[in-house]
C-alpha positions, -999 to +999 in steps of 0.1 A: -153+140-008-144+122-041-108+121-050-088+104-078-065+075-073-036+097-076-048+121-049-056+091-026-019+078-030-006+114-024-025+116+009-014+081+020+022+089+010+022+123+029+006+107+058+032+077+061+061+102+055+047+122+082+050+092+104+087+090+096+088+066+067+109+073+035+092+070+001+112+046-022+088+043-051+054+051-064+033+029-086+061+003-090+050-020-118+062-051-135+047-078-156+035-095-124+014-065-110+017-029-095+023-017-059+009+018-051+037+028-026+071+014-015+084+030+016+113+023+041+106+023+079+141+019+096+155-013+079+120-026+068+107-022+032+070-015+034+047-024+004+015-003+007-017-008-010-040+023-009-077+018-010-105+042-009-144+040-007-168+067-006-193+046+016-196+011+029-224-001+007-204-026-012-180-033+016-151-011+030-119-003+015-102-033+035-127-058+020-117-048-014-082-062-011-093-097-024-070-128-022-064-125-058-051-089-052-030-101-023-014-127-043-005-101-071+010-078-045+031-106-031+043-117-064+054-082-074+070-075-040+090-106-046+101-092-080+111-061-064+132-077-037+149-100-062+164-066-078+178-056-043+213-063-033+203-078+001+171-091+014+157-067+039+127-074+063+096-065+047+058-062+053+026-053+036+005-022+049-028-010+037-039+027+039-078+031+037-093+061+029-131+069+033-154+097+018-152+115+051-114+120+047-105+095+073-073+076+070-067+043+086-033+027+085-032-011+089+003-023+095+013-058+085-022-061+068-015-094+054-001-109+086-016-140+102 
């Protein structure tokens, strides 16, 4: 099932909101980059990258989040956080969608 990037983000946002998270922003952009979704889970700000792949021929959705992409996401998140009154705990998650409609949520996707 092919879907647009907007449809993939809609699915991811609905899925995460169904898990109790509160949507703060979509497609947050600044000169440093763009973040697909920003949500809040309890006191934690969660920056979410949404990726989709119809098949694994060129690697799965997770493999498409390169080191360069991670660096841009981190820089953009820092910029977002610099605009907040206080510095909340935060993390980076990934929501991966495949051609069969499966959703995989990777919490703390950039954690070591």
